[in-house]
N, C-alpha and C positions, 0 to 999 in steps of 0.2 A: 504493500500500500504506500509506504513512504517512498519507495523507489519510483512508483508511478506518479506520485505528486511532484517529486523532484524533476522527473522527466518532463512532465507537463509544464512546470515552471520554466525550464530552460527552452522548451519548444516555443513558449509564449514570448520569451525574451528574444529568441532568435528571429521569430516571425516579425516582431515589432522592428527589430534592427534591420531586417531585410527590406521591409516596407519603406522605412526611412531612407535606407541606402538607395533604393530604386527611385524615390522621390528626388533625392539630391542628385542622383545621376542624371535624371531627366532635366532638372533645372540647369545643371552644369552643361549638359550637352546642348540644350537649347540656346543658352547664353553664348556658349563658345562658338557654336556654328554661326549664329547671327553676327556676333562681333567679329569673328574671323572673316566672314564674307564681306562685311562692311569695311573692315580695315584693309583687306586685300584690294577691294574695289577702289577705295580712297587712295591707297598707295600707288596702284597702277595708274590711276588718272593723274595724280600729283606728279608722278615720275614722268609721264608722257609730256606734260606741259613744260617741265624743266628741261627734259631732253630736247624738246622742240626748240626751246630758246637757244640751247647750245648749238643745235644743228643749223638753225637759221644764221647764227653768227658765223659759223664756218662756211656756210654756203655763200655768204657775201664774198669771201675770198675766192671761192670757186667761180662765182659769176664775174668778178673783176678779172680773174686770170683768163677766163674763157673769152671775154670781150677783147682783152689785150692780145691774146694769142691770135684771134681771128683777124684783128687789125694789123698786127705785125706780118702775119702770113699774107694778107692782101697787099700790104705795102711792098713786101719782098717780091711777090709775083709781078708787080707792076713797075719794077725797076728802081724802087727807092734805095738810096745808098745807105751805108751803115750809119752815117752821121744823122740822117733824117730819122731813121728808126730809133737811134739812141735818144734823140730829142723827144720823140714820141713817148718812149717808156719813162723818161724822166718827168715829163709833164703828167703822165698818168699816175706816177707814184705820188707826186705832190697832190694831185686831185683826190686820189684814193685816201691819203692820210688826212686830208682836210675833211673829206666826206665822212670817213669812218673814225679811226683812231690810230695812234702811233704804233699799235700792235701789228698793223699791216706794214711790215718794215720796208717793202719796196719790191718792184718787179725787176727781174734779172733773167739771164739766159745765155744760151750759146747760139750764135748766128754767124753763118759764113766763116766758120773756122776760128771764131774768136769769142771771148767772153764779153757780155754787155751787162751793165748794171744801172738801174734807175736812180740810185742814190750816189752814183759816182765812185763807188768803192773799187779800188784797184787791187786785184788779187796779187799775192806774192808770186815769185818766179816759179815755185814748186807747185802751185795750184793748177791742177789739171781738171778743167770743167767736165770733160767727158768721162771722168772716173768718179764723179760725185754721184751720190745716190739719187738726187733729184733728176739727174740726166739719165743714168742707166735704167732707172725704173720707168721713166717716160718712154724710153726706147723700147723696153720690153712690152709696154702697154699699147704701143701703136698709136691709134687715134684716140684712145681713151685717156681722160684726165686722171691722174693718180695722186694720192697723198702719201708721202714717204713716212716711215715710222717716226713718231715723235722722238726728239732727243733733247738732252739737257745742255744748254749753252755753257761752255766751260768758264766763260768770263762773267756772265751775268747770273747764272744759276736758273735762268728762265727755261721753261719747256717750249720748244719750237717745233712746228710742223711745216712741211713744204708741199705746195701743190705745184704740179708741173704738167705741161702739155707739149707733145711733139707736134711740129708743124708739117705741112704737106710735103716738104722736100725730103722728109725721112731722116734728116740729120739735125735740124735746128730744134731747140727746145726753149720754151718760155716758162719761167717759174715764179712763184710768189711765196715768201716766208710770212708766217703768222705766229707771233709770240702769244702763247696761251694764257696770258695774265688775266684777260677778261673771263676766259673759260674757268680759270682757277677761282676767280672771285665768285662766279656763279656757283661753282661746285661747293665752295665753303658755306654757302647759304642754302644748300639743298637739304631738305628734311621733309618729314610728313607730320604736319601740325606741330612743329617744334620738336619732333622726336627723331632720333637717328642721325646718321651722317652719310655723306655721299662721296663718290669717287668715279673716275673715268678710266677705263682700261682700253688698250688697243688689242688687236687680234692675237698678239703674242703674249698676252697676259701681263704687260707692263703698265704700271700706274702712270698716267700722264697728268692727272689732276686729282687732288684729294683734299678733304676738309682739314686733314692734318698734313701740312706742307712737307713734313719730314718723310712722308710715305711716297712722295713723288720720285719716280725712277725705279721703285722697287718692282721686282718680278714676282708675280703670284703663281708662277709655274713651280710651286714647291710642294713637297709632301705635307700633309696636315690640313689645318682648317683653311688656309689660303687656297690650296689645291681644290678643296671641296667647294669653296665659293666660286672659283673659276669654272669648275665643271658645271655647276648649277647655272651660272650666268650664260655660258655658251649654249646650254641645253634647255633653258626655261622658256624660250620663245616669247619673251616680253611679260611673262607671268611671274608672280612671286613664288618663292620656295623657302623652306626652312632648313637651317643648318646650325651647328654649334660653333660659336666664335668666343674664344677666351673663356671657355667653360660655361657659357650662357647660351640658351636657345634664342635664335634670332630669325626674323623674317627678312629675306633679301629680295628686293625688287630690281629688275634690270630691263633695259631697253636699248636695242641696237640703233646706232645713228650712222652718220655719214662715214663711208670708207672703213668699215669694220671696226668702228669704235663702239664702246658699250658704256652707257650711263647706269650707275648702280647706286641704290640707297639701301642702307642696312639699319634695321630698327630692332631693338631688344623686345622680345615677347613679354618680358616682365612689365615694361612700360605700356606696351600695346594693350595688354589685358589686365592692367592694374584695377580698373573699376570693376571688371567682371569678377576678379578674384576677391575683392572686398565683399561683393554681394554673396558670393559662394561661401566665404568664411563666416559671414553673419548667419547665413542659413544653416551651416553646419553647427555653429555654436548654439543656435536656438534649438535645433533638433536634438543636440547632445543634452541640453538642459531638460527637455521634455523626456527624452529617453532615460536620463538619470533619475528623474522623479519616479517614473514608472518602475524602474528596476529597484529603487530603494523600497518602495511599498511592497513589491514582490518579495524582496529579500527578507523584509521584516516578517512576512507571513510564512516563509519557508526556512528561516534560519536554523531552527532545531534539526530539521531534516538534513540540511546541507552539512551541519556539524557532524551528525551521525555518519553520513556517507563519507565525509572526509576522514573520520577516525577509522572507518572500515577500510578505506582505500590505503591509509597509512599502514594498517595491519597487514594487508595483502602485500604491500611493497616490502615491508620488513621481512615477511615470510619468504618472498621471492629472493630478497637479498641474502637471507640466511642460507637458502638452498644453493644459491650461486657461490657463496663463500665456502660452503661445505664441499661443493664440487671442485672448486679450485684447490682447497686444502687436500682433498683426497688425491687429486691428480698430482699435486706436488709431492705427496707422500709416496705415491707409486714411483714417480721419477727419481726421487731421492733414494729409494731402495734398489731399484733396478737401473742404475745409472748408465749401463752400457747400451740399453735400448731406450734412453730418455727421448721423449717425443713420440713414442710408438702409439700411445693412447690417442693423441691428437690427430695423428695421421690416419689411424683407423676410423676416427670420428669423421674426418674430412671425406674419406673414401665412402663411408656409409651414407653420409649426407648426399654425396653426388649420386649414388645409386638410388637413394630414396627420391631425389628429384626426377631422375629418369623414369622411375616407376609412377610418377604423377602424384606423389603423396602431398597432403596439405601442409601448410606451414607449421601447424601445430604438431603433426606427425613427424615432420622433418626435424623439429627441435627436439622431440623426445628421442628420436633415433640418434641424433648428434650427441645428446647427453649420455645415452646408453653406450655410445662408442667411447666417449671420454672416460667413462667409469667402468668399462667392461672388465678390466683387470684389477679392480680395487682389492679383490680378495688376495692378491699377492702379498699384501702386508702381513699375512699370516705365515708366509713361507720364509724359512730361515735364509739369511743372506748367503750362507755357504752353499745353499742349493740354487738360489736365483742366479748367482754370479759364477757358478761353477763352469770352467771352460771345457771340461771333458764330458764323457758320457755319464748320465745319471744312473745311480743304482735303482733297484726296484723300489726300495723304501723312499728314496729321494723323489722318484717319479710319482709316487703316491701323494707326496706333499704337493706336487704340481697339480695333480688331478683334483685336489680338494679346493683349489682357489675359486672356481666358479660358485661353489656352494657358500664359501666364506663371503664372497662378494654379494651374493643374493641376500644373505642374512644381514649384512651391513646396510644394503641399500633399501630393503623393504621397510626399514624403520625410519629412514631419514628422507624418503621421497615418496609421495603418494601416487606416482605414476608407475603402475606395475610393469610397464614395458621396459623401464630402466633396469629394474631388478631382474626381470626375465632375460634381458640381453646379457647381463653378467652371468646368470646361471647356465644358460643353454647355448652359449656361443661356441662351445666345443662339441656339441651334438653333431652327428653326421646324418646326411639325408637317407643313408641306407640303414640307419639304426645302430651303427657300430661305434658311436661316440660316447661321450661321458658328460655329466655324471648319471643321467637317467636312461640313456639308450633310446631316446625318442627318435622317431623316423618320420620322413616326409613332412606333410603339412601339420603334423602334430607338434612339430617344433615351432614355437612362436616366430612370426615373420621377422620381428626385429632381430632375433637371434640368428635366423638364416641369412639376413643381410650382413650382420657382424661377422659371421663365420667366413664369408667370402672376403670381406675387407681385412679381417685379421690375418687370414692365411696369406693374402697378397702382400701385406706389409711385412710379415715375417720373412717372406722370401726376398722382398725388395730392400731389406735392411741388413746391416752388418750384425753378426752375432759373435760371441766370444770364441766360437769354434769355426767360423767361416765368414767370408765376405758376402755382400749382397749378390744374389744370382742374376745372370743375364736376363734381359726382358723376354727373349724368346723361350728360355727355359721356364720362366714363370708362366707364360701363356700356355705352354704345353701342359704344365701341371694343373692349371685351372681347367683346361679342356678335358684332361683325364678325369678330373674330379666331378664332372657334371653327372648328376644322378646317383653318385656314390657318396662323395664327401659334401657336395654342394647342391643346393636347389638349382636345377637346370636353368630356369628363367633368370634367376639372379646372377648365376655364373655367366650367362650370355651377355648381360649388361656389363659385367666386369671385363669380359673379353672385348666388348665394344670400346670401353675406355682405354684398354691396353692398345688396341689398334689405332686409336686416335692420338695416343701419346707417342708421337714420332721421335721425340727427343729423350724419352725415358725420364720425364720429369717427376713421375709419381714414384718417388723412392726416398730413402733417408738421405738427406743432404749432408755433405761433408761439413763438419763443424769448423774445421780450420783452427789455426793457432790464435788464441786470444791473448792480447797484450795487457799486462797489469803494470801500472806505474805506481811506485812507492816513493812518496815525498817525505823525507825525514832528514833532519840536520845531522843525525848520528849514523855514520856508515855501518856501525855494528848493528843498529836496528834494521837497516835496509838489508843487510846480509842475513839476519835472523829471519826476517819475513820471506826473503828469497828462498832460504832453505826449506821453510814450511810449505810454500806454494809450489815448490818443485815436485811435490808429491801429486799434484793435479796434472793429468795428461793434457797435452795440447795447450799449455800455458807458457808464455814467455814473460819474464819479469824484468822491468826496467827500473832504474833508480834515479832519483834527483834529490840534491841536498839544498836547493834554493828555489825561490819562486821563478827566477829566470830560467833555470834549467828545466823546471817542471813545465812551464809554458812552451819552451822550445820542443820538449819531447812530445807535447800534445800536437804541435804543428807538424812534426816530422813522422809521427806514428799513428796508427789506428788503435787508440786506447779503448779497451772494453771496460776497465774498472780502475779507479784511483784509490789508493790507501794514503790518506793525507794526515801528516802530523799537524795538529792545530797551531803549533808554535813554530813557524818557519822564519828564519832570519831574513831581514831585509823587507818584510812586509807583515801586516797583521794577518792572522790566520783566516779571519772572515773575509778580508779583502782578497786574499788569494783564492778562497772558495768562490767569491763572486766573479773573479777574473776567469777561473776555469769554467764557471757556468756560462759566461759570455762566449767562451771559445767553443764549447761543446755541451752536449747533454749527457756526458759520461757519468754513470753512477759514482758516488763518492762515499767511501767509508772513512770516518774520522778515527784516528789513533790518538789516544790521550792517556796520560798517567793519572789524571784527576779521577777521584772516585766519590767525592762528596760535594757539599755545598749546592750551588745551583747549576752544577755541571749538566745534568740531564735537561734542564730547561733551556740552557744556552745552546746545547747541541740540537735540541728539538727545533729551535727557531731556524736552523739552517736547512731544514727539509732534506736531510741526507738519507742515503739508502740504509745505513746502519753505522754502528761505531764499535770499536774494539779497545779494550784497556791494555796498557802495557804493564809488565812484559806480556807479549802475545802468547796465548795458549794455542798449541798446535791444533787440537781437535776443534776448538771453537772457531779459530781462524779459518780452517779448511771448510767447515760447515757453512760459515757465513759467506765466504767467497763463492763456494760452489752454489749455494742457494741463490745468490745474485746473478751469477753467470748462466746457470742452467735451470734454475727453479722456476716456480710460478707457471708451470705449463709451457715453458718455452719450446717452440717448435724447432726441430732440426731439419 
């Protein structure tokens, strides 16, 4: 009943929340679409008017040049000499500057093998008119008027463009320079209702005018946000588009104008939609207040139920955590006892889990099978060490010890876990499909399915792992043994899945991995202590011990070696022990065991603050040191 009321309460809260969310989403969408459309329309219209202003200004130069070129061409065809033509373009230059402004710097060109200039400029001796861009591009364009790419005047810093037109003789060219100061002035005032900034690009992505003068001459053909702007400008066909500029979302409006130039205005979306966001925030706040009032009244009426459910949930979580801790502790106990096959239980669990997935088991079934795999050998804690780690053949009495471990495991697990599949996996994983297994001699499908899965996974890992009496078997030999065991030792269907996995494992990855040598670094000011620790740790196979008597040598060793564990004297000369601990922590995540001679006072509290793996007291006890180090390097269910 209580659970039903609580469920109803949360369904009501969720329904109210969803309805309010839908309402806010509708309001936001309506406002956004309306505002976005209006802003985009305003931006496009505003941009077009300003782009037209710039285009009209440049077209004045085109018109002047066209008239001058036509006139010069007519005069040349009708026999006018060079002096008459020179006088004409000088008069046209004066008239043009008087009619327009000084930014139209003058008419000039190349006529009858020589340079002519309307302002009387005499070029230097190395000036070759036919090699200048205004001439070469006009030649390439034929009868079409061209505008040369804008350039920055080295003396004045002004941006200049040149219009040029080839005459009918195919050799002569008339040109006009326009300083873009007026264009720069117009650009500096470009915006949309006082928002944003403007600039002008040529077809090569170079900035010829910008509201920020420092940007003039910059190339936007660069990776990053400028490249994104340029791509949008060239592809937007006069419409606005959005992009990120300086970490902020912006709307960019662009319009192509005369001779492959592009007028661009950029506006921050934050400013564009400021009013919209204020309305949305107000709506959200109002809805949140209403929602909060409703929830408060609902919470008051259901508080006791919620408290009870919370306590029940905590109890379940504690129980789950206890079960998990027990599983980890039992796994570590197995690995600690049978160190030669450390990691076997986890590998069997992994193989069993993979088989269960291939069989289409549910997630709950997969979890139970995995736990059963991890704990299937827990009964080995009853077997004497001399039997478990014996390298040679077992006697009959010793083998009897081995045969009882499934029963021991069953008795342990049935009292600590309420899922019978886990205890059944431990008890029956050595049963055979033909009924010749132990401890109960079950056959066929009378053997619990979880045990039939574990039987295949366990046998595979036993063959794919090193043992005290042999190395891991080749993969083809293991496959042959699994094939032979179908219907006798193994459930045929489960064995077929294992054979499938073997065939897919082209690199023989499903096997016990080589552990390799682990490096232990001992940091102590006293060489005698380092040597004593080295002598103790030499009893652990595949371990290499390095020593350091100062903070500097310790950090150097960390840089130069792959260190698996550090034994650190808390009093190292040249630095505070805590500072060295912090330095090591910054260099790596290597576990640290503190060595100390202190045994009283607030020693435990101070060491506890360091969040270390463990600590040892000096002088080092051989057995405690070995157990501590082995537990850190190989314990806690570490997979090999």
